[in-house]
C-alpha positions in Angstrom: -42.2 -39.5 -40.6 -40.1 -42.5 -40.1 -37.6 -42.8 -43.5 -36.2 -45.8 -41.9 -35.8 -49.6 -43.0 -36.5 -53.2 -41.2 -35.8 -56.1 -42.3 -32.7 -58.6 -43.0 -29.6 -58.0 -45.2 -26.8 -60.3 -46.3 -23.6 -58.7 -46.9 -23.7 -59.7 -51.1 -20.7 -57.6 -51.9 -18.8 -59.2 -49.0 -19.9 -62.7 -49.9 -18.6 -62.1 -54.0 -15.3 -60.6 -52.3 -14.8 -63.5 -50.5 -15.3 -65.7 -53.7 -12.8 -63.5 -55.8 -10.7 -64.0 -53.0 -10.7 -67.9 -53.2 -10.2 -67.7 -57.0 -6.9 -65.2 -56.7 -5.8 -68.1 -54.0 -5.7 -70.7 -56.3 -3.6 -68.6 -58.8 -6.8 -67.1 -60.7 -6.4 -63.3 -62.9 -8.3 -63.8 -65.8 -12.1 -63.9 -64.0 -14.9 -63.4 -65.5 -18.6 -62.4 -64.6 -22.4 -63.6 -65.8 -24.3 -60.5 -64.8 -28.4 -61.4 -63.7 -30.5 -59.4 -65.3 -30.8 -55.6 -64.9 -33.4 -54.8 -62.5 -33.3 -56.9 -58.8 -30.5 -55.3 -56.6 -28.6 -58.5 -56.4 -27.4 -58.4 -59.9 -26.0 -55.0 -58.9 -24.3 -55.7 -55.4 -22.8 -58.8 -56.9 -21.2 -56.4 -60.3 -20.1 -54.0 -57.6 -18.5 -57.7 -54.9 -17.4 -58.6 -58.3 -14.9 -55.5 -58.5 -14.4 -54.9 -55.3 -12.8 -58.6 -55.1 -10.5 -58.1 -57.8 -9.2 -54.9 -56.6 -8.1 -56.6 -52.8 -6.6 -59.2 -54.9 -4.3 -56.8 -57.0 -6.5 -57.6 -60.2 -7.7 -54.9 -62.7 -11.4 -55.2 -63.7 -11.7 -56.1 -67.5 -15.2 -54.9 -68.9 -14.4 -57.7 -71.9 -15.0 -60.0 -69.3 -18.2 -59.2 -68.1 -21.7 -60.4 -70.2 -25.0 -60.0 -69.5 -26.9 -63.3 -68.1 -30.9 -63.2 -67.0 -30.6 -65.5 -63.9 -31.8 -68.7 -66.0 -29.4 -71.6 -67.0 -29.8 -70.7 -71.0 -28.5 -67.4 -70.1 -25.2 -68.6 -68.4 -24.9 -71.1 -70.9 -24.9 -68.5 -73.8 -22.7 -66.3 -71.1 -20.3 -68.7 -71.0 -20.0 -69.2 -74.6 -19.1 -65.8 -75.3 -16.5 -65.9 -72.8 -14.9 -68.7 -74.2 -14.9 -67.4 -77.7 -12.6 -64.5 -76.0 -9.2 -64.8 -78.0 -7.5 -64.6 -74.6 -10.8 -67.0 -72.6 -10.7 -66.3 -68.8 -9.3 -69.2 -66.4 -12.4 -68.8 -64.4 -16.0 -67.6 -64.6 -18.1 -66.3 -61.3 -21.9 -66.2 -62.5 -24.6 -64.2 -60.5 -26.4 -67.4 -59.6 -26.2 -71.2 -59.4 -28.7 -71.9 -62.3 -26.5 -69.6 -64.2 -23.1 -71.2 -63.1 -24.7 -75.1 -64.0 -25.1 -73.6 -67.3 -21.7 -72.4 -68.2 -20.1 -75.4 -67.0 -22.2 -77.1 -69.7 -21.1 -74.6 -72.5 -17.3 -75.9 -70.3 -17.7 -79.7 -71.3 -18.9 -79.1 -74.6 -16.3 -77.7 -75.9 -14.1 -81.0 -74.0 -13.1 -78.5 -71.8 -12.9 -79.8 -67.9 -14.4 -77.8 -65.2 -11.9 -76.8 -62.7 -8.9 -78.5 -65.6 -9.1 -75.3 -67.9 -12.1 -73.2 -65.9 -13.1 -73.1 -62.6 -17.2 -71.9 -62.3 -18.9 -70.6 -58.8 -21.9 -69.4 -58.7 -23.8 -67.9 -55.6 -27.2 -68.7 -53.8 -26.6 -72.8 -52.9 -29.5 -73.5 -54.9 -30.1 -77.3 -55.0 -28.7 -77.8 -58.2 -25.3 -76.5 -57.1 -24.9 -80.1 -55.5 -26.7 -82.1 -58.3 -24.6 -81.3 -60.6 -20.9 -82.3 -61.7 -19.0 -81.1 -60.4 -20.6 -79.6 -57.5 -20.9 -75.9 -57.2 -18.3 -73.4 -55.5 -21.1 -71.3 -54.4 -21.7 -69.0 -51.2 -24.8 -69.2 -48.8 -27.5 -67.1 -48.0 -29.2 -68.4 -44.9 -32.7 -67.8 -45.7 -35.0 -69.6 -43.4 -32.8 -68.0 -41.0 -33.5 -64.6 -42.9 -36.9 -65.0 -42.6 -37.1 -65.8 -38.8 -35.0 -62.3 -38.0 -37.1 -60.2 -40.4 -40.3 -61.5 -38.9 -38.4 -61.0 -35.2 -37.7 -57.1 -36.4 -41.1 -56.5 -38.0 -42.6 -57.4 -34.6 -40.2 -55.0 -32.9 -41.4 -51.9 -35.2 -44.2 -52.2 -34.9 -43.8 -52.3 -31.4 -41.5 -49.9 -30.8 -40.9 -48.3 -34.8 -36.8 -47.0 -33.1 -36.0 -50.2 -31.7 -35.7 -51.9 -34.9 -33.7 -51.6 -38.1 -32.0 -53.7 -40.7 -30.0 -56.9 -39.0 -27.1 -58.1 -41.4 -26.5 -61.9 -41.2 -23.6 -63.7 -42.6 -22.4 -65.8 -45.4 -21.3 -68.8 -46.0 -18.5 -69.6 -48.8 -18.9 -73.2 -49.8 -15.4 -74.8 -52.0 -16.6 -78.0 -53.9 -15.2 -79.1 -56.6 -16.0 -76.9 -59.3 -12.7 -74.4 -58.7 -9.4 -75.7 -58.9 -5.3 -74.3 -58.9 -5.4 -72.0 -62.4 -4.2 -74.0 -65.4 -0.4 -73.6 -65.8 -0.1 -72.9 -62.0 
C-alpha cells in the first residue's frame, strides 16, 4: 500500500513571494490580490504565496485588498474595478493568472489611470496574452514542457521501481516586464 505522490510541482508559493518582493522593492505597500476561483489548488497556493510574500516584505495583510476572481479576463476586470473603488486604492495588483491581470489593466486604463504609473499589475503563468497586451505583463513562468517531460520520467521510474519515484520540483522564472514600476509618489 503506497500512499505516495509521483509527479512534478512548481514552488508556486515561492514564485508568488518573489513577485511580492519585486513589488515591495519598487516601494509598493498596498498590494492587492485578485484570487482564482475556489476549487483549483492553484488559487490557494497563490493566495498563500501572496500572504507569505507580504509577510517577508514586512507588509501587513489587509483582507479588503483581496477580491474573488474566476481565472477569467472578465473577473479580473470586475475585481480591479472593485479594488479601484476602495477609498484608499492599491498601488499594485497581483492577479492569480495572466487573463485576470489583462482584465485588470483594461479596468485601470478605462479610468484614465496608467499602468504602471498609477497602478502596477502582475499576473502568473506567462501565457501568450502576457506578451500580447500593452504594457507587457510582469508574470511568473512555469516551465510546462519541461514539467511534462519530468512527469513522464517520474512515472516510468514509478512503474519500474515504485520506491525510486517521487515529486520533482522545477524552478520558476520571474519575468519583469513593463506593467510594474515604482509606486506612485516614490
